[in-house]
C-alpha positions as CSV (number, residue, x, y, z in Angstrom):
1,X,-8.6,-16.2,-34.6
2,X,-5.0,-17.5,-34.1
3,X,-3.3,-15.9,-37.1
4,X,-3.4,-13.0,-39.5
5,X,-6.7,-11.4,-40.5
6,X,-7.2,-9.3,-43.6
7,X,-9.3,-6.4,-42.3
8,X,-10.5,-5.4,-45.8
9,X,-11.9,-8.9,-46.7
10,X,-12.5,-10.1,-43.2
11,X,-10.8,-13.4,-44.1
12,X,-8.1,-15.4,-42.5
13,X,-4.9,-14.8,-44.4
14,X,-2.7,-17.3,-42.6
15,X,-3.2,-19.7,-39.7
16,X,0.0,-21.7,-39.5
17,X,-1.0,-24.2,-36.9
18,X,-4.2,-25.1,-38.8
19,X,-2.8,-24.8,-42.3
20,X,-5.5,-22.4,-43.4
21,X,-4.6,-20.1,-46.2
22,X,-7.1,-17.4,-47.4
23,X,-10.0,-19.2,-45.6
24,X,-13.4,-17.4,-45.4
25,X,-14.4,-18.6,-42.0
26,X,-16.4,-15.4,-41.4
27,X,-18.5,-16.0,-44.5
28,X,-19.2,-19.6,-43.5
29,X,-20.2,-18.6,-40.0
30,X,-22.3,-15.7,-41.2
31,X,-24.3,-17.8,-43.6
32,X,-24.8,-20.6,-41.1
33,X,-25.7,-18.3,-38.2
34,X,-27.6,-15.7,-40.2
35,X,-25.5,-13.0,-38.4
36,X,-22.7,-10.6,-39.2
37,X,-19.3,-12.0,-38.2
38,X,-16.2,-9.9,-37.7
39,X,-12.8,-11.6,-37.3
40,X,-9.9,-10.4,-35.2
41,X,-6.5,-11.8,-34.3
42,X,-6.7,-13.5,-30.9
43,X,-4.0,-11.4,-29.3
44,X,-5.8,-8.2,-30.4
45,X,-9.1,-9.5,-29.2
46,X,-7.7,-10.2,-25.8
47,X,-6.3,-6.7,-25.6
48,X,-9.6,-5.2,-26.6
49,X,-11.4,-7.2,-23.9
50,X,-8.9,-6.0,-21.3
51,X,-9.4,-2.4,-22.3
52,X,-13.2,-2.7,-22.2
53,X,-13.3,-4.0,-18.7
54,X,-11.5,-1.0,-17.2
């Protein structure tokens, strides 16, 4: 996600370009998909994907 993620609550704290503030996107996706959803900042997720390929 493009913005800050609160790791304790797994919620978006601030997404400035979307004007989301304390938005529970993981909860909504989890309920709709019936799966567990973990959020991560997009830059951190890119770094993790780079490290996992090596």
